[in-house]
N, CA and C atoms of all chains as a GROMACS GRO file, in nm:
protein
  609
    1MET      N    1  20.571  -2.437  -0.234
    1MET     CA    2  20.454  -2.464  -0.316
    1MET      C    3  20.488  -2.578  -0.413
    2LYS      N    4  20.401  -2.680  -0.413
    2LYS     CA    5  20.427  -2.796  -0.502
    2LYS      C    6  20.405  -2.754  -0.648
    3ASN      N    7  20.479  -2.817  -0.734
    3ASN     CA    8  20.467  -2.782  -0.877
    3ASN      C    9  20.511  -2.899  -0.965
    4ARG      N   10  20.482  -2.884  -1.095
    4ARG     CA   11  20.514  -2.990  -1.192
    4ARG      C   12  20.636  -2.955  -1.276
    5LEU      N   13  20.714  -2.864  -1.226
    5LEU     CA   14  20.825  -2.812  -1.305
    5LEU      C   15  20.923  -2.922  -1.350
    6LYS      N   16  20.954  -3.013  -1.257
    6LYS     CA   17  21.050  -3.118  -1.288
    6LYS      C   18  20.997  -3.208  -1.400
    7VAL      N   19  20.868  -3.241  -1.392
    7VAL     CA   20  20.806  -3.327  -1.493
    7VAL      C   21  20.804  -3.256  -1.628
    8LEU      N   22  20.762  -3.130  -1.627
    8LEU     CA   23  20.754  -3.053  -1.751
    8LEU      C   24  20.892  -3.036  -1.815
    9ARG      N   25  20.988  -3.018  -1.730
    9ARG     CA   26  21.126  -3.003  -1.778
    9ARG      C   27  21.176  -3.135  -1.838
   10ALA      N   28  21.146  -3.245  -1.767
   10ALA     CA   29  21.190  -3.377  -1.814
   10ALA      C   30  21.123  -3.413  -1.946
   11GLU      N   31  20.997  -3.375  -1.963
   11GLU     CA   32  20.926  -3.402  -2.089
   11GLU      C   33  20.995  -3.338  -2.209
   12ARG      N   34  21.059  -3.227  -2.183
   12ARG     CA   35  21.130  -3.155  -2.290
   12ARG      C   36  21.279  -3.189  -2.294
   13ASP      N   37  21.318  -3.277  -2.203
   13ASP     CA   38  21.459  -3.317  -2.193
   13ASP      C   39  21.551  -3.197  -2.165
   14TRP      N   40  21.501  -3.109  -2.081
   14TRP     CA   41  21.580  -2.991  -2.043
   14TRP      C   42  21.646  -3.017  -1.908
   15SER      N   43  21.768  -2.972  -1.895
   15SER     CA   44  21.833  -2.974  -1.763
   15SER      C   45  21.786  -2.850  -1.686
   16GLN      N   46  21.819  -2.846  -1.556
   16GLN     CA   47  21.785  -2.726  -1.479
   16GLN      C   48  21.854  -2.603  -1.538
   17GLY      N   49  21.976  -2.626  -1.588
   17GLY     CA   50  22.051  -2.516  -1.650
   17GLY      C   51  21.982  -2.466  -1.775
   18ASP      N   52  21.928  -2.560  -1.856
   18ASP     CA   53  21.856  -2.521  -1.979
   18ASP      C   54  21.736  -2.434  -1.945
   19LEU      N   55  21.660  -2.480  -1.844
   19LEU     CA   56  21.541  -2.405  -1.804
   19LEU      C   57  21.580  -2.268  -1.748
   20ALA      N   58  21.687  -2.268  -1.668
   20ALA     CA   59  21.732  -2.141  -1.609
   20ALA      C   60  21.770  -2.042  -1.718
   21GLU      N   61  21.837  -2.093  -1.822
   21GLU     CA   62  21.878  -2.006  -1.932
   21GLU      C   63  21.756  -1.946  -2.003
   22ARG      N   64  21.654  -2.030  -2.023
   22ARG     CA   65  21.532  -1.984  -2.091
   22ARG      C   66  21.456  -1.882  -2.006
   23LEU      N   67  21.464  -1.900  -1.875
   23LEU     CA   68  21.392  -1.808  -1.784
   23LEU      C   69  21.478  -1.688  -1.745
   24GLU      N   70  21.604  -1.690  -1.784
   24GLU     CA   71  21.701  -1.584  -1.748
   24GLU      C   72  21.716  -1.570  -1.597
   25VAL      N   73  21.724  -1.686  -1.532
   25VAL     CA   74  21.751  -1.688  -1.387
   25VAL      C   75  21.866  -1.787  -1.364
   26SER      N   76  21.910  -1.798  -1.240
   26SER     CA   77  22.019  -1.892  -1.209
   26SER      C   78  21.964  -2.035  -1.198
   27ARG      N   79  22.056  -2.131  -1.215
   27ARG     CA   80  22.016  -2.271  -1.199
   27ARG      C   81  21.969  -2.295  -1.055
   28GLN      N   82  22.030  -2.224  -0.963
   28GLN     CA   83  21.992  -2.238  -0.822
   28GLN      C   84  21.846  -2.194  -0.801
   29SER      N   85  21.804  -2.093  -0.876
   29SER     CA   86  21.665  -2.047  -0.865
   29SER      C   87  21.570  -2.156  -0.913
   30VAL      N   88  21.604  -2.216  -1.026
   30VAL     CA   89  21.520  -2.323  -1.081
   30VAL      C   90  21.512  -2.438  -0.981
   31ASN      N   91  21.625  -2.473  -0.927
   31ASN     CA   92  21.630  -2.583  -0.829
   31ASN      C   93  21.544  -2.550  -0.706
   32ALA      N   94  21.555  -2.427  -0.657
   32ALA     CA   95  21.479  -2.387  -0.538
   32ALA      C   96  21.328  -2.388  -0.565
   33ILE      N   97  21.290  -2.345  -0.684
   33ILE     CA   98  21.146  -2.343  -0.720
   33ILE      C   99  21.096  -2.487  -0.738
   34GLU      N  100  21.176  -2.564  -0.812
   34GLU     CA  101  21.138  -2.702  -0.844
   34GLU      C  102  21.118  -2.786  -0.718
   35THR      N  103  21.203  -2.765  -0.620
   35THR     CA  104  21.196  -2.844  -0.496
   35THR      C  105  21.100  -2.783  -0.393
   36GLY      N  106  21.037  -2.673  -0.430
   36GLY     CA  107  20.937  -2.612  -0.342
   36GLY      C  108  20.996  -2.532  -0.227
   37ARG      N  109  21.126  -2.504  -0.234
   37ARG     CA  110  21.188  -2.426  -0.126
   37ARG      C  111  21.171  -2.276  -0.149
   38TYR      N  112  21.135  -2.238  -0.270
   38TYR     CA  113  21.114  -2.096  -0.299
   38TYR      C  114  20.993  -2.083  -0.391
   39ASP      N  115  20.904  -1.994  -0.352
   39ASP     CA  116  20.786  -1.967  -0.434
   39ASP      C  117  20.815  -1.846  -0.522
   40PRO      N  118  20.805  -1.863  -0.654
   40PRO     CA  119  20.840  -1.751  -0.742
   40PRO      C  120  20.739  -1.637  -0.732
   41SER      N  121  20.785  -1.519  -0.769
   41SER     CA  122  20.694  -1.404  -0.775
   41SER      C  123  20.592  -1.430  -0.886
   42LEU      N  124  20.488  -1.350  -0.888
   42LEU     CA  125  20.386  -1.366  -0.992
   42LEU      C  126  20.444  -1.344  -1.133
   43PRO      N  127  20.526  -1.238  -1.155
   43PRO     CA  128  20.586  -1.223  -1.288
   43PRO      C  129  20.668  -1.345  -1.332
   44LEU      N  130  20.746  -1.402  -1.239
   44LEU     CA  131  20.826  -1.519  -1.276
   44LEU      C  132  20.738  -1.641  -1.298
   45ALA      N  133  20.633  -1.654  -1.219
   45ALA     CA  134  20.540  -1.766  -1.238
   45ALA      C  135  20.474  -1.755  -1.376
   46PHE      N  136  20.437  -1.633  -1.416
   46PHE     CA  137  20.378  -1.612  -1.550
   46PHE      C  138  20.480  -1.648  -1.658
   47LYS      N  139  20.605  -1.610  -1.635
   47LYS     CA  140  20.710  -1.637  -1.733
   47LYS      C  141  20.727  -1.788  -1.751
   48ILE      N  142  20.724  -1.860  -1.638
   48ILE     CA  143  20.736  -2.006  -1.642
   48ILE      C  144  20.616  -2.065  -1.718
   49ALA      N  145  20.498  -2.017  -1.684
   49ALA     CA  146  20.376  -2.068  -1.747
   49ALA      C  147  20.379  -2.042  -1.898
   50GLU      N  148  20.419  -1.923  -1.936
   50GLU     CA  149  20.424  -1.888  -2.079
   50GLU      C  150  20.528  -1.972  -2.153
   51LEU      N  151  20.639  -2.000  -2.086
   51LEU     CA  152  20.743  -2.082  -2.148
   51LEU      C  153  20.690  -2.222  -2.181
   52PHE      N  154  20.609  -2.277  -2.091
   52PHE     CA  155  20.555  -2.411  -2.113
   52PHE      C  156  20.420  -2.408  -2.185
   53GLY      N  157  20.369  -2.289  -2.212
   53GLY     CA  158  20.240  -2.277  -2.282
   53GLY      C  159  20.125  -2.328  -2.198
   54LEU      N  160  20.134  -2.308  -2.068
   54LEU     CA  161  20.030  -2.355  -1.976
   54LEU      C  162  19.985  -2.241  -1.886
   55ALA      N  163  19.877  -2.265  -1.813
   55ALA     CA  164  19.833  -2.168  -1.713
   55ALA      C  165  19.913  -2.192  -1.584
   56ILE      N  166  19.923  -2.088  -1.503
   56ILE     CA  167  20.000  -2.100  -1.378
   56ILE      C  168  19.949  -2.217  -1.294
   57GLU      N  169  19.815  -2.229  -1.286
   57GLU     CA  170  19.758  -2.335  -1.199
   57GLU      C  171  19.778  -2.475  -1.257
   58ASP      N  172  19.821  -2.484  -1.384
   58ASP     CA  173  19.854  -2.614  -1.440
   58ASP      C  174  19.995  -2.658  -1.399
   59ILE      N  175  20.070  -2.563  -1.349
   59ILE     CA  176  20.209  -2.593  -1.309
   59ILE      C  177  20.223  -2.593  -1.156
   60PHE      N  178  20.164  -2.492  -1.094
   60PHE     CA  179  20.176  -2.479  -0.948
   60PHE      C  180  20.045  -2.518  -0.880
   61THR      N  181  20.059  -2.590  -0.769
   61THR     CA  182  19.943  -2.630  -0.691
   61THR      C  183  19.917  -2.526  -0.583
   62SER      N  184  19.796  -2.474  -0.581
   62SER     CA  185  19.760  -2.378  -0.477
   62SER      C  186  19.778  -2.442  -0.340
   63PRO      N  187  19.846  -2.373  -0.247
   63PRO     CA  188  19.866  -2.431  -0.113
   63PRO      C  189  19.734  -2.472  -0.047
   64SER      N  190  19.625  -2.403  -0.080
   64SER     CA  191  19.496  -2.437  -0.018
   64SER      C  192  19.440  -2.569  -0.072
   65LYS      N  193  19.494  -2.612  -0.188
   65LYS     CA  194  19.446  -2.737  -0.247
   65LYS      C  195  19.541  -2.854  -0.224
   66GLU      N  196  19.652  -2.824  -0.156
   66GLU     CA  197  19.746  -2.932  -0.127
   66GLU      C  198  19.689  -3.021  -0.017
   67PRO      N  199  19.705  -3.154  -0.030
   67PRO     CA  200  19.654  -3.243   0.075
   67PRO      C  201  19.726  -3.218   0.207
   68VAL      N  202  19.649  -3.222   0.315
   68VAL     CA  203  19.709  -3.202   0.448
   68VAL      C  204  19.781  -3.330   0.488
   69THR      N  205  19.910  -3.314   0.529
   69THR     CA  206  19.987  -3.434   0.567
   69THR      C  207  20.003  -3.439   0.719
   70MET      N  208  23.030  -2.126  -0.694
   70MET     CA  209  22.991  -1.991  -0.660
   70MET      C  210  22.911  -1.930  -0.775
   71LEU      N  211  22.801  -1.864  -0.739
   71LEU     CA  212  22.716  -1.803  -0.840
   71LEU      C  213  22.781  -1.673  -0.884
   72MET      N  214  22.805  -1.657  -1.014
   72MET     CA  215  22.873  -1.537  -1.060
   72MET      C  216  22.798  -1.476  -1.179
   73ASN      N  217  22.681  -1.423  -1.154
   73ASN     CA  218  22.611  -1.353  -1.261
   73ASN      C  219  22.665  -1.211  -1.269
   74PRO      N  220  22.624  -1.132  -1.370
   74PRO     CA  221  22.682  -0.997  -1.385
   74PRO      C  222  22.668  -0.909  -1.262
   75ALA      N  223  22.553  -0.917  -1.192
   75ALA     CA  224  22.533  -0.832  -1.073
   75ALA      C  225  22.632  -0.869  -0.963
   76ILE      N  226  22.657  -0.999  -0.946
   76ILE     CA  227  22.752  -1.042  -0.843
   76ILE      C  228  22.894  -1.001  -0.881
   77ARG      N  229  22.925  -1.013  -1.012
   77ARG     CA  230  23.059  -0.972  -1.057
   77ARG      C  231  23.080  -0.823  -1.030
   78ARG      N  232  22.978  -0.742  -1.058
   78ARG     CA  233  22.990  -0.597  -1.032
   78ARG      C  234  23.007  -0.572  -0.882
   79TYR      N  235  22.934  -0.648  -0.802
   79TYR     CA  236  22.943  -0.633  -0.656
   79TYR      C  237  23.086  -0.659  -0.608
   80TYR      N  238  23.145  -0.769  -0.656
   80TYR     CA  239  23.282  -0.800  -0.616
   80TYR      C  240  23.382  -0.698  -0.670
   81ARG      N  241  23.356  -0.649  -0.793
   81ARG     CA  242  23.445  -0.546  -0.849
   81ARG      C  243  23.442  -0.419  -0.765
   82ARG      N  244  23.331  -0.397  -0.696
   82ARG     CA  245  23.320  -0.277  -0.611
   82ARG      C  246  23.380  -0.300  -0.472
   83ILE      N  247  23.351  -0.417  -0.414
   83ILE     CA  248  23.393  -0.432  -0.273
   83ILE      C  249  23.540  -0.471  -0.258
   84LEU      N  250  23.598  -0.538  -0.356
   84LEU     CA  251  23.738  -0.578  -0.340
   84LEU      C  252  23.831  -0.455  -0.333
   85PRO      N  253  23.818  -0.357  -0.425
   85PRO     CA  254  23.902  -0.237  -0.409
   85PRO      C  255  23.872  -0.162  -0.279
   86LEU      N  256  23.745  -0.162  -0.238
   86LEU     CA  257  23.710  -0.093  -0.113
   86LEU      C  258  23.779  -0.157   0.006
   87GLY      N  259  23.787  -0.290   0.005
   87GLY     CA  260  23.855  -0.362   0.113
   87GLY      C  261  24.004  -0.328   0.117
   88LEU      N  262  24.063  -0.318  -0.003
   88LEU     CA  263  24.205  -0.285  -0.012
   88LEU      C  264  24.229  -0.142   0.038
   89VAL      N  265  24.144  -0.049  -0.006
   89VAL     CA  266  24.157   0.091   0.037
   89VAL      C  267  24.141   0.101   0.188
   90TYR      N  268  24.044   0.026   0.242
   90TYR     CA  269  24.021   0.027   0.387
   90TYR      C  270  24.147  -0.018   0.462
   91ALA      N  271  24.206  -0.128   0.416
   91ALA     CA  272  24.324  -0.182   0.485
   91ALA      C  273  24.440  -0.081   0.481
   92VAL      N  274  24.462  -0.022   0.364
   92VAL     CA  275  24.573   0.074   0.349
   92VAL      C  276  24.548   0.197   0.438
   93LEU      N  277  24.426   0.251   0.432
   93LEU     CA  278  24.393   0.370   0.511
   93LEU      C  279  24.407   0.342   0.661
   94LEU      N  280  24.357   0.226   0.701
   94LEU     CA  281  24.360   0.194   0.844
   94LEU      C  282  24.503   0.186   0.896
   95VAL      N  283  24.587   0.114   0.823
   95VAL     CA  284  24.727   0.099   0.865
   95VAL      C  285  24.795   0.235   0.868
   96ALA      N  286  24.774   0.314   0.762
   96ALA     CA  287  24.841   0.445   0.751
   96ALA      C  288  24.796   0.539   0.863
   97ILE      N  289  24.666   0.543   0.888
   97ILE     CA  290  24.615   0.640   0.985
   97ILE      C  291  24.647   0.596   1.129
   98VAL      N  292  24.642   0.466   1.154
   98VAL     CA  293  24.683   0.418   1.287
   98VAL      C  294  24.829   0.455   1.312
   99ALA      N  295  24.912   0.437   1.207
   99ALA     CA  296  25.055   0.469   1.220
   99ALA      C  297  25.075   0.618   1.247
  100LEU      N  298  24.999   0.701   1.175
  100LEU     CA  299  25.012   0.846   1.193
  100LEU      C  300  24.968   0.890   1.333
  101PHE      N  301  24.857   0.831   1.380
  101PHE     CA  302  24.810   0.865   1.515
  101PHE      C  303  24.911   0.815   1.620
  102TRP      N  304  24.966   0.698   1.595
  102TRP     CA  305  25.062   0.638   1.686
  102TRP      C  306  25.185   0.728   1.705
  103ARG      N  307  25.224   0.794   1.593
  103ARG     CA  308  25.341   0.884   1.598
  103ARG      C  309  25.302   1.023   1.648
  104GLY      N  310  25.172   1.043   1.671
  104GLY     CA  311  25.127   1.174   1.718
  104GLY      C  312  25.134   1.281   1.610
  105ALA      N  313  25.121   1.236   1.483
  105ALA     CA  314  25.137   1.330   1.373
  105ALA      C  315  25.007   1.402   1.335
  106LEU      N  316  24.896   1.361   1.393
  106LEU     CA  317  24.769   1.421   1.353
  106LEU      C  318  24.706   1.499   1.468
  107HIS      N  319  24.670   1.623   1.439
  107HIS     CA  320  24.611   1.711   1.541
  107HIS      C  321  24.502   1.796   1.477
  108GLY      N  322  24.415   1.849   1.561
  108GLY     CA  323  24.314   1.946   1.516
  108GLY      C  324  24.217   1.889   1.415
  109PRO      N  325  24.164   1.974   1.326
  109PRO     CA  326  24.063   1.930   1.228
  109PRO      C  327  24.111   1.816   1.139
  110ILE      N  328  24.241   1.819   1.104
  110ILE     CA  329  24.297   1.713   1.018
  110ILE      C  330  24.282   1.577   1.085
  111ALA      N  331  24.297   1.574   1.216
  111ALA     CA  332  24.285   1.448   1.291
  111ALA      C  333  24.144   1.392   1.278
  112TYR      N  334  24.044   1.482   1.280
  112TYR     CA  335  23.905   1.437   1.266
  112TYR      C  336  23.882   1.377   1.127
  113VAL      N  337  23.932   1.448   1.027
  113VAL     CA  338  23.916   1.399   0.889
  113VAL      C  339  23.986   1.264   0.872
  114ALA      N  340  24.108   1.257   0.923
  114ALA     CA  341  24.187   1.134   0.912
  114ALA      C  342  24.118   1.018   0.984
  115ALA      N  343  24.062   1.047   1.101
  115ALA     CA  344  23.996   0.941   1.180
  115ALA      C  345  23.872   0.888   1.108
  116LEU      N  346  23.810   0.977   1.030
  116LEU     CA  347  23.689   0.934   0.959
  116LEU      C  348  23.719   0.857   0.830
  117LEU      N  349  23.839   0.876   0.777
  117LEU     CA  350  23.871   0.817   0.646
  117LEU      C  351  23.850   0.666   0.637
  118PRO      N  352  23.890   0.585   0.739
  118PRO     CA  353  23.867   0.440   0.726
  118PRO      C  354  23.719   0.403   0.720
  119ALA      N  355  23.634   0.492   0.773
  119ALA     CA  356  23.490   0.463   0.770
  119ALA      C  357  23.434   0.472   0.628
  120VAL      N  358  23.499   0.555   0.543
  120VAL     CA  359  23.444   0.580   0.409
  120VAL      C  360  23.436   0.452   0.325
  121PRO      N  361  23.547   0.375   0.310
  121PRO     CA  362  23.533   0.251   0.232
  121PRO      C  363  23.438   0.149   0.296
  122LEU      N  364  23.429   0.151   0.429
  122LEU     CA  365  23.335   0.059   0.494
  122LEU      C  366  23.191   0.097   0.458
  123ILE      N  367  23.163   0.226   0.463
  123ILE     CA  368  23.029   0.272   0.422
  123ILE      C  369  23.007   0.239   0.275
  124GLY      N  370  23.117   0.249   0.198
  124GLY     CA  371  23.109   0.214   0.056
  124GLY      C  372  23.065   0.069   0.035
  125THR      N  373  23.107  -0.021   0.124
  125THR     CA  374  23.067  -0.162   0.108
  125THR      C  375  22.916  -0.178   0.133
  126PHE      N  376  22.864  -0.096   0.227
  126PHE     CA  377  22.718  -0.102   0.250
  126PHE      C  378  22.644  -0.052   0.126
  127VAL      N  379  22.698   0.055   0.066
  127VAL     CA  380  22.636   0.110  -0.056
  127VAL      C  381  22.644   0.006  -0.167
  128ALA      N  382  22.760  -0.060  -0.179
  128ALA     CA  383  22.777  -0.162  -0.284
  128ALA      C  384  22.677  -0.276  -0.266
  129LEU      N  385  22.652  -0.312  -0.141
  129LEU     CA  386  22.556  -0.418  -0.114
  129LEU      C  387  22.415  -0.374  -0.156
  130GLY      N  388  22.384  -0.249  -0.125
  130GLY     CA  389  22.254  -0.194  -0.166
  130GLY      C  390  22.242  -0.191  -0.318
  131GLN      N  391  22.351  -0.152  -0.385
  131GLN     CA  392  22.351  -0.149  -0.532
  131GLN      C  393  22.327  -0.289  -0.587
  132TYR      N  394  22.393  -0.388  -0.525
  132TYR     CA  395  22.374  -0.526  -0.569
  132TYR      C  396  22.227  -0.567  -0.558
  133MET      N  397  22.166  -0.533  -0.445
  133MET     CA  398  22.025  -0.572  -0.426
  133MET      C  399  21.934  -0.507  -0.530
  134VAL      N  400  21.970  -0.385  -0.571
  134VAL     CA  401  21.891  -0.316  -0.673
  134VAL      C  402  21.916  -0.377  -0.811
  135GLU      N  403  22.042  -0.412  -0.838
  135GLU     CA  404  22.079  -0.456  -0.973
  135GLU      C  405  22.053  -0.605  -0.997
  136GLU      N  406  22.044  -0.683  -0.891
  136GLU     CA  407  22.024  -0.829  -0.908
  136GLU      C  408  21.888  -0.855  -0.972
  137THR      N  409  21.888  -0.917  -1.089
  137THR     CA  410  21.762  -0.945  -1.158
  137THR      C  411  21.705  -1.082  -1.122
  138ASP      N  412  21.788  -1.165  -1.059
  138ASP     CA  413  21.742  -1.298  -1.018
  138ASP      C  414  21.678  -1.286  -0.880
  139GLU      N  415  21.547  -1.299  -0.874
  139GLU     CA  416  21.477  -1.270  -0.748
  139GLU      C  417  21.515  -1.366  -0.636
  140TYR      N  418  21.550  -1.489  -0.669
  140TYR     CA  419  21.589  -1.585  -0.566
  140TYR      C  420  21.724  -1.546  -0.503
  141LEU      N  421  21.818  -1.510  -0.589
  141LEU     CA  422  21.949  -1.468  -0.538
  141LEU      C  423  21.937  -1.340  -0.457
  142ARG      N  424  21.849  -1.250  -0.503
  142ARG     CA  425  21.826  -1.125  -0.429
  142ARG      C  426  21.767  -1.156  -0.291
  143MET      N  427  21.673  -1.251  -0.287
  143MET     CA  428  21.613  -1.289  -0.159
  143MET      C  429  21.720  -1.346  -0.064
  144LEU      N  430  21.812  -1.427  -0.121
  144LEU     CA  431  21.918  -1.485  -0.036
  144LEU      C  432  22.004  -1.375   0.026
  145MET      N  433  22.040  -1.275  -0.057
  145MET     CA  434  22.125  -1.168  -0.005
  145MET      C  435  22.051  -1.081   0.096
  146ILE      N  436  21.924  -1.056   0.070
  146ILE     CA  437  21.845  -0.977   0.165
  146ILE      C  438  21.833  -1.052   0.298
  147ARG      N  439  21.808  -1.182   0.290
  147ARG     CA  440  21.797  -1.260   0.413
  147ARG      C  441  21.931  -1.261   0.488
  148GLN      N  442  22.039  -1.276   0.413
  148GLN     CA  443  22.173  -1.275   0.473
  148GLN      C  444  22.197  -1.142   0.545
  149SER      N  445  22.160  -1.032   0.481
  149SER     CA  446  22.180  -0.899   0.541
  149SER      C  447  22.090  -0.879   0.662
  150LEU      N  448  21.969  -0.930   0.657
  150LEU     CA  449  21.879  -0.918   0.772
  150LEU      C  450  21.932  -0.996   0.892
  151ILE      N  451  21.986  -1.114   0.865
  151ILE     CA  452  22.044  -1.194   0.973
  151ILE      C  453  22.164  -1.119   1.032
  152ALA      N  454  22.247  -1.062   0.943
  152ALA     CA  455  22.363  -0.984   0.990
  152ALA      C  456  22.317  -0.866   1.076
  153SER      N  457  22.214  -0.797   1.031
  153SER     CA  458  22.164  -0.681   1.106
  153SER      C  459  22.106  -0.724   1.240
  154GLY      N  460  22.032  -0.831   1.240
  154GLY     CA  461  21.973  -0.882   1.364
  154GLY      C  462  22.080  -0.925   1.463
  155PHE      N  463  22.183  -0.991   1.412
  155PHE     CA  464  22.294  -1.036   1.496
  155PHE      C  465  22.365  -0.916   1.558
  156MET      N  466  22.397  -0.817   1.473
  156MET     CA  467  22.469  -0.699   1.521
  156MET      C  468  22.388  -0.623   1.625
  157VAL      N  469  22.262  -0.598   1.596
  157VAL     CA  470  22.178  -0.521   1.689
  157VAL      C  471  22.161  -0.597   1.821
  158SER      N  472  22.144  -0.728   1.812
  158SER     CA  473  22.125  -0.809   1.934
  158SER      C  474  22.248  -0.804   2.023
  159VAL      N  475  22.366  -0.825   1.961
  159VAL     CA  476  22.490  -0.826   2.040
  159VAL      C  477  22.517  -0.688   2.098
  160MET      N  478  22.499  -0.585   2.016
  160MET     CA  479  22.525  -0.448   2.064
  160MET      C  480  22.429  -0.410   2.177
  161THR      N  481  22.304  -0.453   2.164
  161THR     CA  482  22.205  -0.422   2.269
  161THR      C  483  22.242  -0.493   2.399
  162ALA      N  484  22.274  -0.622   2.387
  162ALA     CA  485  22.309  -0.700   2.506
  162ALA      C  486  22.435  -0.641   2.571
  163TRP      N  487  22.534  -0.609   2.485
  163TRP     CA  488  22.659  -0.552   2.538
  163TRP      C  489  22.632  -0.416   2.605
  164GLY      N  490  22.543  -0.339   2.545
  164GLY     CA  491  22.509  -0.208   2.600
  164GLY      C  492  22.454  -0.218   2.742
  165PHE      N  493  22.368  -0.317   2.765
  165PHE     CA  494  22.314  -0.336   2.900
  165PHE      C  495  22.423  -0.381   2.997
  166LEU      N  496  22.505  -0.477   2.951
  166LEU     CA  497  22.615  -0.524   3.037
  166LEU      C  498  22.708  -0.408   3.072
  167GLU      N  499  22.737  -0.328   2.970
  167GLU     CA  500  22.826  -0.213   2.991
  167GLU      C  501  22.760  -0.109   3.083
  168GLY      N  502  22.630  -0.089   3.062
  168GLY     CA  503  22.557   0.007   3.143
  168GLY      C  504  22.560  -0.028   3.292
  169PHE      N  505  22.563  -0.156   3.322
  169PHE     CA  506  22.568  -0.199   3.462
  169PHE      C  507  22.713  -0.220   3.509
  170GLY      N  508  22.806  -0.178   3.426
  170GLY     CA  509  22.946  -0.182   3.467
  170GLY      C  510  23.007  -0.320   3.472
  171LEU      N  511  22.949  -0.414   3.397
  171LEU     CA  512  22.997  -0.552   3.404
  171LEU      C  513  23.100  -0.585   3.296
  172VAL      N  514  23.101  -0.508   3.189
  172VAL     CA  515  23.198  -0.532   3.081
  172VAL      C  516  23.259  -0.397   3.042
  173PRO      N  517  23.377  -0.400   2.980
  173PRO     CA  518  23.438  -0.273   2.940
  173PRO      C  519  23.367  -0.207   2.823
  174HIS      N  520  23.394  -0.080   2.805
  174HIS     CA  521  23.337  -0.006   2.691
  174HIS      C  522  23.401  -0.055   2.561
  175ILE      N  523  23.320  -0.067   2.458
  175ILE     CA  524  23.378  -0.095   2.326
  175ILE      C  525  23.340   0.018   2.232
  176VAL      N  526  23.432   0.049   2.139
  176VAL     CA  527  23.404   0.158   2.045
  176VAL      C  528  23.296   0.113   1.947
  177SER      N  529  23.220   0.211   1.898
  177SER     CA  530  23.099   0.176   1.823
  177SER      C  531  23.127   0.118   1.684
  178TYR      N  532  23.251   0.132   1.633
  178TYR     CA  533  23.275   0.072   1.501
  178TYR      C  534  23.272  -0.081   1.507
  179TYR      N  535  23.266  -0.135   1.628
  179TYR     CA  536  23.249  -0.280   1.638
  179TYR      C  537  23.112  -0.324   1.586
  180ALA      N  538  23.021  -0.228   1.573
  180ALA     CA  539  22.892  -0.260   1.511
  180ALA      C  540  22.913  -0.311   1.369
  181ALA      N  541  23.004  -0.244   1.296
  181ALA     CA  542  23.034  -0.287   1.158
  181ALA      C  543  23.102  -0.423   1.159
  182VAL      N  544  23.195  -0.442   1.253
  182VAL     CA  545  23.266  -0.572   1.262
  182VAL      C  546  23.165  -0.684   1.286
  183LEU      N  547  23.074  -0.658   1.380
  183LEU     CA  548  22.971  -0.759   1.411
  183LEU      C  549  22.879  -0.783   1.292
  184TRP      N  550  22.848  -0.676   1.220
  184TRP     CA  551  22.759  -0.689   1.104
  184TRP      C  552  22.825  -0.777   0.998
  185PHE      N  553  22.953  -0.754   0.974
  185PHE     CA  554  23.023  -0.837   0.874
  185PHE      C  555  23.033  -0.982   0.923
  186ALA      N  556  23.052  -1.000   1.053
  186ALA     CA  557  23.051  -1.137   1.108
  186ALA      C  558  22.913  -1.199   1.089
  187GLY      N  559  22.811  -1.117   1.108
  187GLY     CA  560  22.674  -1.164   1.090
  187GLY      C  561  22.644  -1.205   0.946
  188LEU      N  562  22.714  -1.143   0.851
  188LEU     CA  563  22.696  -1.184   0.710
  188LEU      C  564  22.738  -1.330   0.692
  189TRP      N  565  22.843  -1.370   0.764
  189TRP     CA  566  22.887  -1.511   0.755
  189TRP      C  567  22.782  -1.604   0.817
  190ILE      N  568  22.721  -1.557   0.926
  190ILE     CA  569  22.614  -1.638   0.988
  190ILE      C  570  22.498  -1.650   0.889
  191GLY      N  571  22.463  -1.539   0.826
  191GLY     CA  572  22.356  -1.540   0.726
  191GLY      C  573  22.388  -1.629   0.608
  192TRP      N  574  22.514  -1.626   0.567
  192TRP     CA  575  22.559  -1.711   0.457
  192TRP      C  576  22.542  -1.858   0.496
  193GLY      N  577  22.581  -1.891   0.619
  193GLY     CA  578  22.566  -2.029   0.667
  193GLY      C  579  22.420  -2.070   0.673
  194TYR      N  580  22.337  -1.977   0.719
  194TYR     CA  581  22.193  -2.008   0.725
  194TYR      C  582  22.139  -2.035   0.585
  195ASN      N  583  22.181  -1.953   0.489
  195ASN     CA  584  22.135  -1.973   0.351
  195ASN      C  585  22.178  -2.110   0.296
  196ILE      N  586  22.301  -2.150   0.329
  196ILE     CA  587  22.350  -2.280   0.281
  196ILE      C  588  22.262  -2.392   0.339
  197VAL      N  589  22.234  -2.383   0.469
  197VAL     CA  590  22.151  -2.486   0.534
  197VAL      C  591  22.010  -2.484   0.474
  198ALA      N  592  21.955  -2.364   0.456
  198ALA     CA  593  21.819  -2.351   0.402
  198ALA      C  594  21.809  -2.404   0.260
  199MET      N  595  21.916  -2.385   0.182
  199MET     CA  596  21.916  -2.430   0.041
  199MET      C  597  21.919  -2.583   0.033
  200ARG      N  598  21.973  -2.645   0.137
  200ARG     CA  599  21.986  -2.793   0.134
  200ARG      C  600  21.871  -2.862   0.206
  201ARG      N  601  21.794  -2.783   0.280
  201ARG     CA  602  21.686  -2.841   0.360
  201ARG      C  603  21.572  -2.886   0.269
  202PRO      N  604  21.514  -3.003   0.296
  202PRO     CA  605  21.399  -3.044   0.215
  202PRO      C  606  21.282  -2.948   0.234
  203ALA      N  607  21.203  -2.926   0.128
  203ALA     CA  608  21.091  -2.832   0.137
  203ALA      C  609  20.984  -2.882   0.231
   0.00000   0.00000   0.00000
């Protein structure tokens, strides 16, 4: 699932490790989510959204709305 | 290597189990080799090496329950599923070959050996999947 995690993280000058620490997950988890290789559960998606003060759909792009390549 | 508290607990559980397994196996094989075990004691002794092996399965289950990082938990579950699929596939294929008298009989504890080998295959798959572009 595409997302804006990398941009949001960069805006705050956070490393993947910084974000992982704030989310209480591994850096590998952040990397997997950020690169779209792993879709987080709803509770984790909410946690991410709350951390950035945004709605889930402001961070993650619904697969149905992703452009067909 | 990822070493969060759940993984550390997992290793703290399986490393002693591996040591106990090795010691028990060597000791009991030696005792059977000398013909020192008979009757009910022989049954108990023969089962003893299975106990730490079963313990490793329990430890893996405990890890899956205790792991709070859902991504790491998913990796371990996928690794275990690949191991299970590998073991069941090989045992099934071997069973048919054996049933038609084409290969020799193998003792069933090789299921555990294959499962542990399958964990390495699952680990390799996870490494490839982690590096693959989304």
